[in-house]
Phi, psi and omega in degrees: 000136185280166182292329183291311180305312177305308174299322178296319177293321176298309183302318177299315176294316177300315182294319174301324180285325177295317178299310180302322176292321175299318186282339183259013178250147173067213179289335176301324188299306182294323175294320183289318175295320173299318177302304180298318174297322177293323177295321178295314176305309186293331175293318182298312181306317174298320182287323180293320176298324173295315179292333176291329179286329173297120179242125182268112179265128179268345179258148176260136187245123173258141174251000000 
């Protein structure tokens, strides 16, 4: 891995850490936590809904 790639990856990680720190401070912290938990609940419901729709048919029907 070249030095340029290492620097770019380092900047990306540092930028992500700064964004996370900014989102979790002050009033934004509570709003961010509520947003993330709401999206996680929505994702769980979507997965459960999708798994309930899947039906395993044990018999083969010929037409």
